[in-house]
N, C-alpha and C positions, 0 to 999 in steps of 0.2 A: 367644861362639864366635869372632868376629871376631880379639880377640886371639888366640886358639889356635893355635898355631902345628904343636903336636908333640901327635899322641897314641898313648898307650903302650897296647897292649892284652896284658892275660895271654892263655894259651894255652890251657891245658885248663882246662873248662867255661864259657868266652867264647868263643873261638871255633871250639875242637875239642870236636865231643859225645863227650869222653874220661870224664866223672866215677863213670858205672857202672863200666863196665870198670875203673880205678884202683882204686874201691872195693871190686869186688868181688873183684880181685888181691890187695889187703892183709889179707881176712878169710879167703880161703883158704892163704894163706901161713901165716896165725896159724896157721889148722887143721893145715895140714900139723907145724907144727912142736911143736904140743900146746900152744901159749901161748893166752892167753882171747883171744878172738874180737869185736873190735869191733863196734859195730852200725851201721847203714849210717849215724844220722847221725854216729857216732865215726868212721868210713874218711871221710867225706867230708871233716872236718874239717879234713884235714891237708893236703887239696889244695889245693897253691900252693905249698907249704911246701917248703925242701928236703930229700934223701932223709934224711937224718941227723935234723935237727929234725924228721920225719915220722915215721921211727923211734921216738925219743927220746919222743915225744908219748903210739906206740901202745903200744910195750911200753919203759914206762921203767926196767924192769929185767932187758931183755934181756943178757944177757954178752958181753963184747966180742967173746968169739973167735965167738959166735955172730952175728956181724953178716955178715960175708961169706956165709955162709952163707941168711942171713936172704934181703939181697939177691940172694941165686942163685936163691932160690925165688920170689920177689916176680917176680922177670924170665922165670920157666919160665911162669907166668901170664899174663903181660904181654904180653910179646913175640913168643908165635903168635899174636895177635889185634888188634893196634896197625893193621895194613895193613886193618880193616877197619873201624876212626876217620872217621869223616867229619866236614866243616864243620859248624856247623849250616847250617839253610837261609837264605838270602840273605846270608851274609856275604861272598860274592863280588862283592857287589851294594852291600853296604856300603862294602866295601873300597875297590871304583870309583868313587863317591859321594864320599867322602872323597880322594883324589887327584885327582879333578875340582877338588872345593875348593884345591888346593893345598896340603894338610893335611901332613906329616912322617909316617908312619907306623913305630913301632915295637912291637917286644912286650917284655915281660918276664915271665920264667916259671920255674917251680920246677923245668923240665925240665933235664936237664941236656944239654950244648951238643951233644952226637950223636944226641939224640933228636928238640932242637927243629929241626935240620937234616936228619932223617930225615921227620918231619912237615909242613916245608914243602914240600920236594920231591916227598915223593908227595901232596901237595893240590895242587902243581900253582900254588906261591906265591912261587918265587922271582923276586926283584927288588921285590916290591909292598911291602917292609918296608926305611926305610933302615937302621935296626941292630935289635940286637938284646941281649939280656942274659940271662944262663941261671946257674941257682942253683951249677953247682958255678965260675961266672966271680966269684959275688960273694957278698955276703953274704947269708942268704935272705932274704925276706918277715919281718917288715914292717920290718925295717931298708931306710933309704932309700936305701942305695946303688946299687942297680939302677937306681932314678930318675935319682940325682944322677950316673950313669958315661953313661945314655941321654941325659939334656940338656947336656952337657956338650960331648958326642959330637957334638952337632948346634949347639949352640951358641942355646939358649934359655935363660928363666927361669923358674921356678915358676910365673908366673904365665899361662906363656903355652902351661902343659900340662898334658893333662888324662890320668888311669889310668881303664882302666875295666875291669875286673876282676866275679867272680862269688864273692868271699869277703874277710872282712873282713882277711885278709892284705892284699890287695891295697888295700882304703882307709887300711888302718892307711899303708901304705909312703906312700902317697899324702899323707895327714896330717903324716906325719913328713918327706916334703919338702918341706911346705907347697905342693903342689901342686893344682888341680881335682883329682873324681873323680866319677864315671858307675858306681853298679852294676848287675847285669845278676841277676834273682834265678830264671835257669831251668839255673844250675849247681850248684856243690856247696852253699853256704849258702841258708839260708834266709832271706826274707826278715825275719823277726824277728832273728833275727841279724844280717843287715845294717844296718837302721834303729841298732846300736849302735855306727856309725861314719858321719863324715860323708860326705852325697855330694849332689851336683846335681840329680840323678836316678836313678830308679831302673825299669829297663826290663825287662819279664817276656818279651821275645821279641827275636829279631833284626829281625823288624817294627818293634817299638815302639822300637827305638832307633835303626834306620834313620831314621823318622817324627820323633823330637827331633834329629836332627844335621840332616835337612832343613830342620826348622824353626827351626833356629837359624842355618840360613845366610842 
């Protein structure tokens, strides 16, 4: 970890306990529009992908004229409950630990910029992250563009960068960007699925992740 200068976190399902709300909002949207309702596993799989990529995966035959309405209905389920979402227990302490050890912190997320800024403000994390990149500003995961942008922004190399995420989209992005990666299994994707992509460690909780980082310093 002494070589690691930049630690990039995914947001939903990694720092923010939002997996259930996102998945259920997807399912309710499909129900309201009389579309096939995805299973919990299917709905959780697309978390972390960009909005368009998620919709294409969940309802590949959706008519392009139906797209604005799909997004509108999804937001009607998600946004009224967004303020109820909280950080996973221990996240603030983990971020403080990393800051004390002089690590640069960043976020790479499938959320749109407006949504990430709103969530950071709601959770009083302004100023904690050096930089961030969202799906509406870049190619969606697992394309490496988000990580490449963040590394370029702070001036670090791939071997000096660590991606932390709860989906194979995060881990595959790290692989494509040639950075290190750590998986967390308390979010959207199962341990079995996460094991299909390379990672240094798999954390089962924020506490588990904090202990791992502490042992590395």
